[in-house]
C-alpha positions as CSV (number, residue, x, y, z in Angstrom):
1,X,-121.6,97.5,-128.9
2,X,-118.6,99.9,-129.0
3,X,-117.1,100.2,-125.7
4,X,-116.9,104.0,-126.4
5,X,-120.3,105.2,-127.8
6,X,-122.8,103.1,-126.2
7,X,-126.4,103.0,-128.2
8,X,-129.3,101.3,-126.6
9,X,-131.6,100.4,-129.1
10,X,-135.1,99.2,-127.5
11,X,-137.7,97.7,-129.7
12,X,-135.6,97.4,-132.7
13,X,-134.5,93.6,-132.1
14,X,-136.7,92.1,-134.9
15,X,-136.2,95.3,-137.3
16,X,-134.2,93.5,-140.0
17,X,-137.3,91.4,-140.5
18,X,-140.0,93.6,-140.7
19,X,-141.7,94.8,-144.0
20,X,-140.7,97.9,-145.4
21,X,-144.1,99.5,-144.9
22,X,-143.8,99.0,-141.0
23,X,-140.2,100.2,-141.2
24,X,-141.4,103.4,-142.7
25,X,-144.7,103.8,-140.4
26,X,-141.9,103.8,-137.7
27,X,-139.6,106.3,-139.5
28,X,-142.5,108.9,-139.7
29,X,-143.3,108.6,-136.1
30,X,-140.5,111.1,-136.0
31,X,-143.3,113.8,-135.9
32,X,-145.9,112.4,-133.6
33,X,-144.8,113.9,-130.2
34,X,-143.3,116.8,-132.0
35,X,-147.0,117.8,-133.0
36,X,-149.0,117.0,-129.8
37,X,-146.5,116.9,-127.0
38,X,-144.8,120.0,-127.4
39,X,-122.5,129.8,-122.4
40,X,-122.7,129.0,-118.9
41,X,-120.5,131.2,-116.4
42,X,-120.3,128.5,-113.5
43,X,-116.9,127.4,-112.4
44,X,-115.8,124.3,-114.3
45,X,-115.3,121.1,-112.4
46,X,-112.1,119.6,-114.1
47,X,-112.4,115.7,-114.4
48,X,-109.6,113.1,-113.9
49,X,-107.2,112.9,-116.7
50,X,-107.5,110.2,-119.0
51,X,-111.2,109.6,-117.4
52,X,-113.8,108.6,-119.8
53,X,-117.0,111.1,-119.4
54,X,-120.2,109.2,-119.4
55,X,-123.1,111.6,-120.9
56,X,-126.6,110.2,-121.3
57,X,-129.1,111.5,-124.1
58,X,-132.8,111.2,-123.7
59,X,-135.6,111.5,-126.6
60,X,-139.1,111.0,-127.3
61,X,-138.6,109.5,-131.0
62,X,-138.6,105.6,-131.9
63,X,-135.3,104.1,-132.6
64,X,-136.2,104.1,-136.7
65,X,-136.8,108.0,-136.6
66,X,-135.0,110.5,-138.0
67,X,-134.3,112.1,-134.8
68,X,-132.9,108.8,-133.6
69,X,-130.7,108.2,-136.3
70,X,-129.5,111.9,-135.6
71,X,-129.0,111.3,-131.8
72,X,-126.3,108.3,-133.1
73,X,-124.8,110.4,-135.5
74,X,-124.2,113.0,-132.7
75,X,-123.1,110.2,-130.3
76,X,-120.4,109.3,-133.0
77,X,-119.5,112.7,-133.7
78,X,-118.6,113.1,-130.0
79,X,-116.6,110.3,-129.9
80,X,-114.5,111.1,-132.8
81,X,-114.1,114.9,-132.0
82,X,-113.0,113.8,-128.2
83,X,-111.0,110.6,-129.1
84,X,-112.7,108.6,-127.3
85,X,-112.6,110.8,-124.1
86,X,-116.4,111.1,-123.9
87,X,-119.3,108.7,-124.5
88,X,-122.7,109.5,-125.3
89,X,-125.4,106.7,-124.6
90,X,-128.9,107.3,-126.4
91,X,-132.3,106.2,-124.8
92,X,-135.0,106.7,-127.6
93,X,-138.6,106.4,-127.2
94,X,-139.0,107.7,-123.8
95,X,-137.3,105.1,-122.1
96,X,-136.4,107.3,-119.4
97,X,-139.9,109.0,-119.0
98,X,-141.9,111.6,-120.9
99,X,-140.8,114.9,-122.4
100,X,-141.5,116.9,-119.2
101,X,-139.8,114.3,-116.9
102,X,-136.6,114.4,-119.2
103,X,-136.7,118.1,-119.3
104,X,-136.8,118.3,-115.3
105,X,-134.2,115.6,-115.0
106,X,-131.9,117.7,-117.1
107,X,-132.8,120.6,-115.2
108,X,-131.6,118.8,-111.7
109,X,-128.5,117.2,-113.7
110,X,-130.0,113.6,-113.8
111,X,-130.2,113.5,-117.3
112,X,-127.4,115.2,-119.6
113,X,-128.5,115.7,-123.0
114,X,-132.4,115.9,-124.0
115,X,-134.1,116.4,-127.4
116,X,-137.6,117.8,-126.6
117,X,-140.1,119.3,-129.1
118,X,-140.2,123.0,-128.8
119,X,-143.8,123.3,-127.8
120,X,-142.6,121.1,-124.5
121,X,-140.4,123.8,-123.5
122,X,-142.6,126.7,-124.3
123,X,-143.9,127.0,-120.7
124,X,-140.3,127.6,-119.8
125,X,-139.5,129.8,-122.9
126,X,-142.7,131.5,-124.1
127,X,-140.8,132.8,-127.1
128,X,-140.5,129.3,-128.4
129,X,-144.4,129.7,-129.3
130,X,-143.0,131.5,-132.7
131,X,-143.1,127.9,-134.0
132,X,-146.9,128.0,-133.5
133,X,-147.4,131.4,-135.1
134,X,-149.5,130.3,-138.6
135,X,-147.6,131.0,-142.0
136,X,-144.5,132.6,-140.6
137,X,-142.0,130.3,-142.7
138,X,-143.3,129.4,-146.3
139,X,-140.4,126.6,-147.1
140,X,-138.0,124.9,-145.1
141,X,-135.1,126.7,-146.5
142,X,-136.6,129.9,-144.8
143,X,-137.4,127.9,-141.5
144,X,-133.7,127.0,-141.4
145,X,-132.1,130.3,-142.1
146,X,-134.0,131.8,-139.5
147,X,-133.3,129.2,-136.6
148,X,-129.6,129.0,-137.7
149,X,-129.5,132.8,-137.8
150,X,-129.9,135.7,-134.8
151,X,-133.4,134.3,-133.9
152,X,-132.3,130.7,-133.2
153,X,-129.2,132.1,-131.4
154,X,-131.5,134.6,-129.4
155,X,-134.0,131.6,-128.1
156,X,-131.0,129.1,-127.4
157,X,-129.8,131.9,-125.1
158,X,-133.0,131.8,-123.4
159,X,-132.6,128.4,-122.2
160,X,-129.7,129.1,-119.7
161,X,-131.6,130.6,-116.7
162,X,-134.0,127.3,-117.0
163,X,-131.0,125.1,-116.0
164,X,-130.7,124.0,-119.7
165,X,-128.0,124.9,-122.6
166,X,-129.8,125.1,-126.1
167,X,-127.3,123.8,-128.9
168,X,-129.3,123.3,-132.0
169,X,-132.9,123.0,-133.6
170,X,-133.3,119.5,-135.1
171,X,-136.2,119.2,-137.7
172,X,-140.1,117.6,-137.3
173,X,-141.3,118.9,-140.4
174,X,-144.3,121.5,-141.5
175,X,-148.0,120.8,-140.2
176,X,-150.6,119.8,-143.1
177,X,-154.4,119.8,-142.6
178,X,-156.6,116.4,-142.8
179,X,-160.4,116.7,-143.1
180,X,-163.4,114.9,-143.7
181,X,-164.6,117.2,-146.5
182,X,-163.0,119.1,-149.3
183,X,-162.1,122.5,-148.7
184,X,-162.2,125.0,-151.7
185,X,-163.3,128.5,-150.8
186,X,-162.5,130.4,-147.7
187,X,-166.0,129.7,-146.1
188,X,-165.5,126.1,-146.3
189,X,-163.7,126.0,-143.0
190,X,-166.6,128.0,-141.0
191,X,-168.4,125.5,-138.6
192,X,-165.9,122.7,-139.0
193,X,-164.2,121.3,-135.7
194,X,-160.5,120.9,-135.6
195,X,-158.4,118.7,-133.1
196,X,-155.8,120.6,-131.4
197,X,-153.2,120.2,-128.9
198,X,-153.8,122.7,-125.6
199,X,-152.3,125.8,-127.4
200,X,-153.7,129.6,-126.9
201,X,-152.1,130.6,-130.2
202,X,-153.3,127.5,-132.4
203,X,-156.7,128.1,-130.8
204,X,-156.8,131.2,-131.9
205,X,-155.3,130.4,-135.4
206,X,-158.4,128.3,-136.0
207,X,-161.0,130.7,-134.8
208,X,-159.5,133.2,-137.4
209,X,-159.6,130.9,-140.2
210,X,-163.6,130.3,-139.2
211,X,-163.5,126.7,-137.6
212,X,-163.9,125.6,-133.9
213,X,-160.9,124.4,-132.0
214,X,-161.1,121.6,-129.8
215,X,-158.3,120.0,-127.6
216,X,-157.9,116.4,-127.9
217,X,-155.5,114.4,-126.2
218,X,-153.4,112.9,-129.3
219,X,-153.7,109.2,-128.5
220,X,-157.6,109.9,-128.7
221,X,-157.4,111.8,-132.0
222,X,-157.9,108.6,-134.3
223,X,-161.0,107.8,-132.1
224,X,-162.3,111.6,-132.3
225,X,-161.9,111.4,-136.0
226,X,-163.4,107.9,-136.9
227,X,-166.4,108.8,-134.8
228,X,-166.6,112.6,-136.5
229,X,-166.2,114.1,-132.9
230,X,-163.9,116.4,-135.2
231,X,-163.9,117.3,-138.7
232,X,-160.0,117.6,-139.1
233,X,-157.2,117.9,-137.5
234,X,-153.3,119.5,-138.4
235,X,-150.1,117.4,-137.7
236,X,-146.5,116.7,-139.8
237,X,-146.7,114.0,-142.3
238,X,-145.2,111.5,-140.1
239,X,-147.6,111.9,-137.5
240,X,-150.4,111.6,-139.7
241,X,-149.1,108.4,-141.3
242,X,-147.7,106.9,-138.0
243,X,-151.5,107.0,-136.3
244,X,-153.1,106.2,-139.7
245,X,-155.3,109.7,-139.5
246,X,-155.0,109.3,-143.3
247,X,-157.2,106.4,-142.8
248,X,-160.2,107.9,-141.3
249,X,-160.0,111.3,-143.2
250,X,-160.9,111.9,-147.1
251,X,-158.7,114.8,-147.6
252,X,-155.2,115.6,-146.9
253,X,-153.9,119.0,-147.7
254,X,-150.3,120.2,-148.0
255,X,-150.8,123.5,-146.4
256,X,-147.5,124.1,-144.7
257,X,-149.2,126.5,-142.2
258,X,-146.7,126.1,-139.2
259,X,-143.2,124.5,-138.7
260,X,-142.6,122.1,-136.0
261,X,-138.9,121.8,-134.4
262,X,-137.0,119.8,-131.4
263,X,-134.1,121.3,-129.4
264,X,-131.1,119.7,-128.9
265,X,-130.3,120.8,-125.4
266,X,-127.5,119.8,-122.7
267,X,-128.2,119.9,-118.8
268,X,-126.4,123.3,-117.5
269,X,-125.3,121.5,-114.6
270,X,-123.4,118.7,-116.3
271,X,-122.2,121.2,-119.0
272,X,-120.7,123.2,-116.2
273,X,-118.7,120.4,-115.1
274,X,-117.0,119.9,-118.4
275,X,-113.7,122.0,-119.7
276,X,-114.1,124.5,-122.2
277,X,-112.7,122.4,-124.9
278,X,-114.9,119.6,-124.3
279,X,-118.3,122.2,-124.4
280,X,-117.0,123.2,-127.7
281,X,-116.6,120.1,-129.5
282,X,-120.2,119.3,-128.2
283,X,-121.8,122.2,-129.3
284,X,-119.9,121.7,-132.8
285,X,-121.4,118.1,-133.0
286,X,-125.0,119.3,-132.1
287,X,-124.9,121.5,-134.8
288,X,-123.4,119.0,-137.5
289,X,-125.9,116.3,-136.3
290,X,-128.7,118.6,-136.7
291,X,-127.7,119.3,-140.5
292,X,-127.5,115.3,-140.9
293,X,-131.1,115.0,-139.0
294,X,-132.8,117.5,-141.4
295,X,-131.6,116.0,-144.3
296,X,-132.7,112.7,-143.4
297,X,-136.1,113.7,-141.7
298,X,-136.8,115.3,-145.5
299,X,-135.7,111.9,-147.3
300,X,-137.9,110.1,-144.6
301,X,-140.9,112.8,-145.4
302,X,-140.4,111.6,-149.3
303,X,-141.2,108.2,-148.6
304,X,-144.1,108.9,-145.8
305,X,-145.9,110.9,-148.5
306,X,-145.8,108.4,-151.2
307,X,-147.1,105.8,-148.7
308,X,-150.0,107.8,-148.2
309,X,-150.8,108.5,-151.6
310,X,-151.4,104.6,-152.0
311,X,-154.5,104.9,-149.5
312,X,-158.0,106.4,-150.4
313,X,-157.3,110.0,-149.0
314,X,-157.2,112.8,-151.6
315,X,-153.6,114.5,-151.7
316,X,-153.3,117.8,-152.7
317,X,-152.1,121.4,-152.4
318,X,-154.4,123.8,-150.6
319,X,-156.2,125.8,-153.2
320,X,-154.4,129.0,-153.9
321,X,-157.1,131.3,-153.0
322,X,-158.4,129.6,-149.8
323,X,-154.5,129.6,-148.9
324,X,-154.1,133.5,-149.4
325,X,-157.1,133.9,-147.6
326,X,-155.9,132.0,-144.6
327,X,-152.7,133.6,-144.4
328,X,-154.3,136.9,-144.5
329,X,-156.8,136.1,-141.1
330,X,-153.6,134.7,-139.8
331,X,-151.9,138.2,-139.5
332,X,-154.5,139.1,-136.7
333,X,-153.1,135.8,-134.6
334,X,-149.5,136.8,-135.1
335,X,-150.6,140.5,-133.8
336,X,-152.2,138.9,-131.2
337,X,-149.4,137.1,-129.7
338,X,-146.6,139.6,-130.7
339,X,-145.6,140.9,-127.6
340,X,-145.8,137.2,-125.8
341,X,-143.6,135.7,-128.4
342,X,-141.2,139.0,-128.9
343,X,-142.0,141.5,-131.3
344,X,-138.4,141.7,-131.7
345,X,-138.2,137.9,-132.9
346,X,-140.7,138.0,-135.1
347,X,-139.2,141.1,-136.8
348,X,-135.7,139.4,-137.2
349,X,-137.3,136.2,-138.6
350,X,-139.1,138.3,-141.2
351,X,-136.0,139.9,-142.0
352,X,-134.1,136.9,-142.4
353,X,-136.8,135.5,-144.5
354,X,-137.2,138.8,-146.5
355,X,-133.6,138.4,-147.8
356,X,-134.5,135.3,-149.8
357,X,-137.6,137.4,-151.3
358,X,-138.0,137.8,-154.9
359,X,-140.2,141.1,-156.2
360,X,-142.2,140.9,-159.1
361,X,-142.4,143.9,-161.4
362,X,-146.0,144.5,-160.3
363,X,-144.8,145.4,-156.9
364,X,-143.2,148.6,-155.8
365,X,-141.2,148.3,-152.5
366,X,-140.9,150.5,-149.5
367,X,-137.9,149.9,-147.1
368,X,-138.2,150.5,-143.5
369,X,-134.9,150.9,-141.5
370,X,-135.9,151.3,-138.0
371,X,-135.3,149.7,-134.6
372,X,-137.3,146.5,-135.0
373,X,-135.6,144.5,-132.1
374,X,-133.7,146.9,-129.8
375,X,-134.8,148.7,-126.9
376,X,-137.0,151.2,-128.7
377,X,-138.6,148.3,-131.1
378,X,-141.9,149.9,-130.4
379,X,-141.2,152.8,-132.2
380,X,-140.2,150.4,-135.0
381,X,-143.3,148.7,-134.5
382,X,-145.5,151.9,-134.7
383,X,-143.9,153.0,-137.6
384,X,-144.5,149.6,-139.4
385,X,-148.2,149.5,-138.8
386,X,-148.8,153.1,-139.8
387,X,-147.1,151.9,-143.4
388,X,-149.1,148.8,-143.6
389,X,-152.2,150.9,-142.9
390,X,-151.7,153.6,-145.5
391,X,-150.7,150.8,-148.1
392,X,-153.8,148.7,-147.3
393,X,-156.0,151.7,-148.3
394,X,-153.6,152.6,-151.3
395,X,-153.7,149.0,-152.5
396,X,-157.6,148.8,-152.3
397,X,-157.7,151.8,-154.4
398,X,-155.8,150.1,-157.1
399,X,-151.9,150.8,-155.7
400,X,-149.6,152.9,-157.5
401,X,-149.5,153.4,-161.4
402,X,-151.1,150.0,-161.6
403,X,-148.9,148.3,-158.9
404,X,-148.9,147.3,-155.5
405,X,-147.0,148.5,-152.5
406,X,-145.1,146.3,-150.5
407,X,-143.1,146.6,-147.4
408,X,-140.1,144.8,-146.2
409,X,-138.2,145.7,-142.8
410,X,-134.7,145.6,-141.5
411,X,-133.4,146.2,-137.9
412,X,-131.1,148.6,-137.0
413,X,-131.3,148.4,-133.0
414,X,-130.3,152.2,-133.4
415,X,-126.6,151.2,-134.6
416,X,-125.2,153.5,-137.4
417,X,-123.4,150.9,-138.9
418,X,-126.4,148.6,-139.3
419,X,-128.6,151.5,-140.8
420,X,-126.0,151.9,-143.4
421,X,-125.6,148.4,-144.5
422,X,-129.6,148.2,-144.5
423,X,-129.5,151.3,-147.0
424,X,-127.1,149.6,-149.0
425,X,-129.1,146.3,-149.4
426,X,-132.5,148.1,-149.9
427,X,-130.9,150.1,-152.7
428,X,-130.2,146.9,-154.9
429,X,-133.9,145.9,-154.4
430,X,-135.9,146.5,-158.1
431,X,-138.9,149.2,-157.8
432,X,-137.6,150.4,-154.4
433,X,-139.5,153.9,-154.1
434,X,-138.6,154.9,-150.8
435,X,-136.9,154.2,-147.5
436,X,-138.8,155.0,-144.3
437,X,-136.6,155.7,-141.6
438,X,-136.5,155.3,-137.1
439,X,-136.6,157.0,-134.1
440,X,-132.8,157.2,-134.1
441,X,-131.3,160.6,-135.2
442,X,-127.9,159.2,-135.1
443,X,-128.6,156.4,-137.1
444,X,-130.3,159.0,-139.8
445,X,-127.5,161.4,-139.6
446,X,-124.9,158.6,-140.3
447,X,-127.2,157.5,-143.6
448,X,-127.4,160.6,-145.5
449,X,-124.0,160.4,-147.6
450,X,-125.3,156.6,-148.9
451,X,-129.1,158.0,-149.1
452,X,-128.1,161.0,-151.6
453,X,-125.3,159.0,-153.6
454,X,-128.1,156.1,-154.2
455,X,-130.7,158.8,-155.0
456,X,-133.1,157.2,-152.4
457,X,-136.2,159.2,-151.4
458,X,-135.9,159.2,-147.5
459,X,-139.2,159.7,-145.4
460,X,-138.6,160.4,-141.8
461,X,-141.4,159.8,-139.5
462,X,-139.8,160.3,-136.0
463,X,-136.4,161.2,-135.8
464,X,-135.9,164.8,-135.0
465,X,-132.4,166.1,-135.3
466,X,-132.5,169.4,-137.2
467,X,-129.3,168.3,-139.4
468,X,-131.1,165.2,-140.6
469,X,-133.2,167.6,-143.1
470,X,-131.0,170.7,-143.2
471,X,-128.1,168.4,-144.2
472,X,-126.8,170.8,-146.9
473,X,-127.7,168.5,-149.7
474,X,-128.9,170.2,-153.1
475,X,-131.0,167.9,-154.1
476,X,-132.1,167.1,-150.9
477,X,-133.9,163.2,-150.9
478,X,-134.9,163.6,-147.1
479,X,-138.7,164.4,-146.5
480,X,-139.7,164.6,-142.8
481,X,-143.2,164.6,-141.0
482,X,-142.1,164.8,-137.2
483,X,-140.7,166.9,-134.8
484,X,-137.6,169.1,-136.0
485,X,-135.3,169.7,-132.6
486,X,-135.2,173.6,-133.6
487,X,-138.7,173.9,-133.8
488,X,-138.9,171.7,-130.5
489,X,-136.5,174.0,-128.4
490,X,-139.3,176.7,-129.3
491,X,-142.0,174.8,-128.1
492,X,-140.3,172.8,-124.9
493,X,-138.6,175.9,-123.3
494,X,-141.7,178.3,-123.0
495,X,-143.2,175.5,-121.5
496,X,-140.3,174.9,-118.8
497,X,-140.2,178.5,-118.5
498,X,-144.1,178.7,-117.2
499,X,-142.9,177.1,-114.2
500,X,-139.4,178.4,-113.4
501,X,-136.6,180.3,-115.5
502,X,-134.1,177.9,-113.3
503,X,-134.1,175.6,-116.4
504,X,-131.8,172.4,-116.0
505,X,-130.8,170.6,-119.2
506,X,-130.3,166.9,-118.9
507,X,-129.5,165.6,-122.5
508,X,-128.2,162.3,-124.2
509,X,-124.6,162.9,-125.4
510,X,-125.1,161.8,-129.5
511,X,-126.1,163.8,-132.5
512,X,-129.6,164.2,-131.3
513,X,-129.0,165.2,-128.0
514,X,-126.4,167.9,-129.5
515,X,-129.1,169.2,-132.0
516,X,-131.4,169.7,-129.0
517,X,-128.5,171.3,-127.2
518,X,-127.8,173.6,-129.6
519,X,-131.6,174.8,-130.3
520,X,-132.3,175.0,-126.6
521,X,-129.3,177.3,-126.1
522,X,-130.1,179.4,-129.0
523,X,-133.9,179.8,-127.4
524,X,-132.5,180.8,-124.1
525,X,-130.0,183.2,-125.6
526,X,-132.8,184.9,-127.3
527,X,-134.7,185.8,-124.1
528,X,-131.4,186.7,-122.7
529,X,-131.4,183.8,-120.4
530,X,-128.6,180.7,-119.6
531,X,-129.5,177.2,-118.9
532,X,-129.0,176.7,-115.2
533,X,-126.7,173.8,-115.7
534,X,-126.1,171.1,-118.5
535,X,-126.0,167.4,-117.8
536,X,-124.6,164.8,-120.4
537,X,-125.3,161.1,-120.3
538,X,-124.3,158.7,-122.6
539,X,-126.4,155.8,-124.1
540,X,-127.0,153.1,-121.8
541,X,-125.5,155.0,-118.7
542,X,-127.2,154.6,-115.3
543,X,-125.0,157.2,-113.6
544,X,-128.3,159.4,-113.0
545,X,-128.0,159.8,-109.0
546,X,-125.1,162.2,-109.3
547,X,-126.6,164.1,-112.4
548,X,-129.9,164.5,-110.3
549,X,-127.8,165.3,-106.8
550,X,-126.0,168.2,-109.3
551,X,-129.3,169.5,-110.6
552,X,-130.7,170.1,-107.0
553,X,-127.5,171.7,-105.8
554,X,-127.7,174.2,-108.5
555,X,-131.0,175.3,-107.8
556,X,-132.9,173.8,-110.9
557,X,-136.4,174.1,-110.9
558,X,-137.6,172.6,-113.8
559,X,-135.7,169.9,-116.1
560,X,-135.6,169.7,-119.8
561,X,-134.8,166.2,-120.6
562,X,-134.0,164.7,-124.0
563,X,-133.0,160.9,-124.4
564,X,-134.5,157.7,-124.9
565,X,-136.7,154.9,-123.0
566,X,-134.1,153.1,-120.9
567,X,-132.5,155.8,-119.7
568,X,-135.4,158.0,-119.0
569,X,-136.8,154.9,-116.9
570,X,-133.8,155.0,-114.6
571,X,-133.7,158.8,-114.5
572,X,-137.3,158.9,-113.5
573,X,-137.3,155.7,-110.6
574,X,-134.2,158.2,-109.4
575,X,-135.7,161.3,-109.3
576,X,-139.0,159.9,-108.0
577,X,-136.6,158.9,-104.6
578,X,-136.9,162.7,-103.5
579,X,-139.3,164.5,-101.6
580,X,-139.9,167.2,-103.8
581,X,-139.3,165.8,-107.6
582,X,-138.3,168.7,-109.9
583,X,-140.8,168.8,-112.8
584,X,-139.8,167.3,-116.3
585,X,-140.4,168.6,-119.6
586,X,-139.4,165.7,-122.2
587,X,-138.8,165.5,-125.7
588,X,-140.6,162.7,-127.2
589,X,-137.7,159.6,-127.4
590,X,-139.1,158.1,-124.3
591,X,-142.0,157.2,-125.6
592,X,-140.4,154.6,-128.4
593,X,-140.2,151.7,-125.7
594,X,-141.4,150.3,-122.8
595,X,-140.6,153.5,-120.8
596,X,-144.2,153.3,-118.9
597,X,-143.3,149.6,-117.5
598,X,-139.9,150.5,-116.7
599,X,-140.6,153.6,-114.8
600,X,-143.4,151.6,-113.0
601,X,-144.9,153.4,-109.8
602,X,-142.1,156.4,-110.2
603,X,-144.7,157.7,-112.8
604,X,-147.2,158.7,-110.1
605,X,-144.7,160.4,-108.1
606,X,-143.3,163.4,-110.7
607,X,-144.5,165.5,-112.7
608,X,-143.7,164.7,-116.3
609,X,-145.3,166.0,-119.3
610,X,-143.7,164.8,-122.9
611,X,-143.6,166.3,-126.7
612,X,-146.4,164.9,-128.8
613,X,-147.6,165.8,-131.9
614,X,-150.9,163.4,-132.3
615,X,-153.1,161.1,-130.4
616,X,-156.2,158.6,-130.9
617,X,-157.3,159.2,-127.7
618,X,-160.1,162.1,-127.1
619,X,-159.7,162.5,-131.0
620,X,-162.8,163.4,-132.6
621,X,-161.5,163.9,-136.5
622,X,-163.6,161.3,-138.5
623,X,-160.4,160.1,-140.3
624,X,-158.6,159.4,-137.2
625,X,-161.7,157.6,-135.8
626,X,-161.8,155.5,-139.2
627,X,-157.9,154.7,-138.9
628,X,-158.2,154.1,-135.0
629,X,-161.1,151.4,-136.0
630,X,-158.9,149.7,-138.5
631,X,-156.0,149.6,-136.4
632,X,-157.8,147.9,-133.8
633,X,-159.4,145.2,-136.0
634,X,-156.1,144.5,-137.7
635,X,-153.8,144.1,-134.9
636,X,-156.4,142.9,-132.1
637,X,-156.1,145.6,-129.8
638,X,-159.1,146.5,-127.3
639,X,-159.0,150.4,-127.3
640,X,-157.4,153.3,-128.4
641,X,-155.4,153.6,-125.2
642,X,-153.5,149.9,-126.5
643,X,-152.3,152.0,-129.7
644,X,-148.8,152.0,-129.1
645,X,-146.4,154.9,-130.1
646,X,-149.2,156.9,-131.9
647,X,-146.9,159.3,-133.1
648,X,-144.9,156.5,-135.1
649,X,-148.2,155.4,-136.9
650,X,-149.6,158.9,-137.5
651,X,-146.6,160.2,-139.4
652,X,-146.0,157.2,-141.5
653,X,-149.4,156.8,-142.5
654,X,-149.4,160.6,-143.7
655,X,-145.9,160.1,-145.5
656,X,-146.8,157.3,-147.6
657,X,-149.7,158.6,-148.5
658,X,-147.8,161.5,-149.7
659,X,-145.3,159.5,-151.3
660,X,-148.1,157.9,-153.2
661,X,-149.6,161.3,-154.2
662,X,-146.1,162.1,-155.5
663,X,-145.6,159.1,-157.6
664,X,-149.0,159.5,-159.2
665,X,-148.4,163.2,-160.0
666,X,-145.0,162.4,-161.2
667,X,-146.2,159.1,-163.2
668,X,-142.7,157.5,-162.5
669,X,-141.1,156.2,-159.8
670,X,-137.5,158.0,-160.9
671,X,-136.4,159.6,-157.6
672,X,-135.5,162.7,-159.3
673,X,-139.1,162.9,-160.6
674,X,-140.6,161.6,-156.8
675,X,-138.5,164.3,-155.3
676,X,-139.6,167.1,-157.4
677,X,-143.3,165.9,-157.3
678,X,-143.0,165.9,-153.3
679,X,-141.8,169.6,-153.4
680,X,-144.9,170.4,-155.6
681,X,-147.8,169.1,-153.9
682,X,-149.8,171.8,-153.2
683,X,-152.7,170.2,-150.6
684,X,-153.0,166.9,-149.0
685,X,-155.5,166.4,-145.8
686,X,-153.6,164.1,-143.9
687,X,-154.2,162.4,-140.1
688,X,-151.9,164.7,-138.3
689,X,-153.0,167.7,-140.1
690,X,-153.9,169.3,-143.5
691,X,-150.6,169.9,-145.3
692,X,-150.8,173.1,-147.5
693,X,-148.3,172.2,-148.9
694,X,-146.3,169.6,-146.5
695,X,-143.2,170.6,-148.4
696,X,-141.1,172.9,-150.6
697,X,-137.8,173.1,-152.7
698,X,-136.1,174.8,-149.5
699,X,-138.5,173.2,-146.9
700,X,-138.6,169.7,-146.2
701,X,-140.2,169.5,-142.6
702,X,-144.0,169.2,-142.6
703,X,-144.7,170.1,-139.4
704,X,-144.2,173.0,-137.0
705,X,-144.5,174.4,-133.8
706,X,-148.3,174.9,-134.1
707,X,-148.6,170.9,-134.2
708,X,-147.0,170.2,-130.8
709,X,-148.6,169.3,-127.4
710,X,-147.8,168.1,-124.3
711,X,-149.2,165.0,-122.8
712,X,-148.9,163.0,-119.4
713,X,-149.1,159.3,-118.3
714,X,-152.3,158.5,-117.1
715,X,-152.5,154.6,-116.0
716,X,-149.2,153.9,-118.4
717,X,-150.9,155.6,-121.4
718,X,-150.0,158.9,-122.5
719,X,-153.1,161.1,-122.6
720,X,-153.0,164.8,-124.1
721,X,-153.0,167.8,-121.5
722,X,-155.5,170.5,-122.2
723,X,-153.8,173.9,-122.7
């Protein structure tokens, strides 16, 4: 053996003399445990110059697996890159302990490198359950694009607080279904029992499909299948072959409904003792080895499927209509676990996948450009859901011009440059009919030039800055169902003056805040009043105590607040520390994130009233009740109180129906024709209001002051206040 890279091959002494079939079986075991057992800041400790650094790597796979081949390749790369300064000793097949034990050893610094399945790490990092979500990935390429992109980067960054340094994702493969009966139609799974590993996500998956999940230890699965305790199971091909499940099942369906991965991770305690140079080369080697391992995994899987086909089991693709049905039923599973896994991660994964999507001529595309993964991601989610609910109704009724509406979303995280890039990308999609914006006024304002240059119908369901619509363009391609700051000022100020004429303004220092400032100053002047004091804060600023003290010192008795959720939560927490907190009348930007959770108990100590235009709570309108019922069913929400940011959902819902009506009226998706049609809709009975009309040539704001009301947080839920 090499004196620099020492590889211990347990259980492989006689491998050269084994028959091919047995070698393939061992190779197949790369996925067995994966399916069922599912940069640091500390000070560097220098090693003596010219001394050899000896590292140990433990994993759970046999010596003939692609995982082990990848580990050997990683060790060789480390030897080459370090010029012999670092040795890697590889311990395969759980020689050092099971996955949980090896994870604990790495956390304590007893083991330097590990390669556990993601499922085994999900107790530490719940976001890794993204791999359990059914049908998130459709191809290996899509899975790798996501894992090697921003989603993978964010997931690996979550390891560090748990004593690990995530480096790269390795392949276990797609899960497939085996059964003891044929699956042809959507009702065929009803009543069947499927063996699963312990996972709430996977349990909900089979329940959504109409089947009964039963947790069975992996080692006992073969017996459960042969004794008909269960009717089927899910696993990658390697696990199916190595555990001989195909010998006791009649059908193997290539469903590709879930992707499994393993993660090469370093012990944080070990990693922080290394020089920056050595850390970098280890991370580079981890990425290069992952590429090698993935290729070998695919090659091995190709051999396995051929071996399985030689047995008596019937191997086939899952029938297309059944697969479509299972995909549709799986959407509820994704939504139920969205917030646990992380809505932002799911959205970024879908965004990366959509970048490779090819749209058919029978599809009309709507783009969503919003904060889908940032601090106001719930606003983007609420808009998405409004679009989806409207599209579902429209498509069920035959679509638009005989074509189906489809949605693709991109995150801008309230960053203007990202928003502009999103519009540029959307403009290249054939059959794009509109872009729906998000919560950020500064982003929408920055996009006006490219929107009009590309002649894109831009629908605004949230951003309130007056110049978004009153933008000086002719023709104007922007249409809004939302608050207009000019109108908001005329609504908020009287509410504040009902409390006191000593009004203080606390405003975010961006285009949205400045738009509100102009409107509020004009509204005050119209009443021969001035603001007692105006305080400005920047996005992300936390210097609220000084501003609040100034408000008190200047004698302010009511505050008009304009800002988003993170800054608002800090403001409320600081304000609540005062013996007599000043009442606050707030614009609605605070409702686009998790403000109520961040503010916590402080909400019970202040008088906070928030501008709204729509609520499903205490709403007796039949259309609102019907939409709320569909929302609860589709997104697995228990009550109307659980509907996040309802204004975004309601506004987007109405905008999509107005868009569809305009396209039908125009008989074309030509943007000029659609723009003219939007300006000439006479009437539409919407969710927020009846539009009589929604827009005209000179007026592209569909709502006015009469649509506004105040709400207050009650047990973290916004409830409309009676006037």
